[in-house]
N, C-alpha and C positions, 0 to 999 in steps of 0.2 A: 549708587550701590543697590538700591531696591530694584531698579530696572535690570541690573545684571542678575540678580537672584531670580527674578521673574523669567528672564530669558533662559537661564540655566535650568530652571524647573520645567519650562515648556520643552526644551530640548530633551531632557531626561524622559519626560512623558512620551514624546514622539518615538524615542528609541525603544522604550518599553513596549509600546503598542506595536511597533514594527516587528520586533522580535517575536511577540506572541502571535502575530498574524502571518508568520513565515510559511511559505508554501513548500518548504523543504521536507516537512514531515509527511512521509508517505504512509507509514504503517501505524495503525492504532494498536495500543497494547492488547495482548491476548495472553491467556494463561499458557504456561509452558507444559504441554502434554505431548505424548507421542503423536497423537493425531494432528495437533497444531504444528508440530515440528515437521511432519510429513506433508502437510498441505502447503506447498510452495508454488510461487509463480514460475512459469517457464521462462519469462523474459522477452517473449516475442511481442513485437509492436508493429504497427503500420500507421501510415498517414492517411487520414480520411480525405474526403473531397474538399474539406475546408483547411487542409494542412494541419490538422490537430492530431497529435500523437494519441493513438488508441491502444489500449492494452498496458500491461505491467503497472497497473494502478496509477496511470498518468492522467486519466480523465474519467469522467462519470458517464454512464449511459442515461437513457431517458428516465430511469427510476431515480437518478441522482446519486447512485452508488458507484464507487470505483470498482473496477474489475481487472482481472488479468487472465491470461491463458494458463492452463494447467496441463500437465502430461495426461494422456489418456490411460496410463497404466492403472491397474486395479488398486495398488497401494495408495496412490495419490487421490484417485477418485473417492475411495472409501474414507480417507483422512479429511478431505475437504467437505464431503457430504452435500455440496451444493453445486456440483458440476452441471452446467447448462449450455445451451446453444453450441452444439458441436460445430466447429468450423472446418470444413473439408479442405480448405485452402492450406491449412497448417496441420491438419490431423490433430487438433487440440480442442479441449472443452474450455469454457470460461468459468470463473469462480469469483465470488465476492469475498468468501472466507479467506482465501489465500492472501488478499491484500491486508488482512489484519493479523495474520499468523506471524509468530516470531521468526527471525532469521534462523535458518537451520544450522548456521555455523556458530551460534552463540554457545557458550559453555553449558548452559542449562539443557540445551537440546542434545549436545554431544554426550552428556553424562546420563541421559535417560536410558533405562533398559528397554531395548526394542526387541 
């Protein structure tokens, strides 16, 4: 019976560790403000030379931070405040901030006065 408890405890510990280390979490929480709700990823991605998906917060750049493409329109650029590296292939800027902004479809964003 003691071995069974030990195995059960070990199994529970492994499951807890695995769920906390899940890679499914893409966005870090951010305050819900008009700027954060307007700072959204465009969704554009590409495969680099190592077949790694780049863009849409899927991988990190050399700084270790995840990034995504954002629309070049004035509203998005002002909301994100960190647009960088304009990519003429897609006519888009990159942003780190958009990877941590709340999803614009959540109720809190939809109810904000814009």
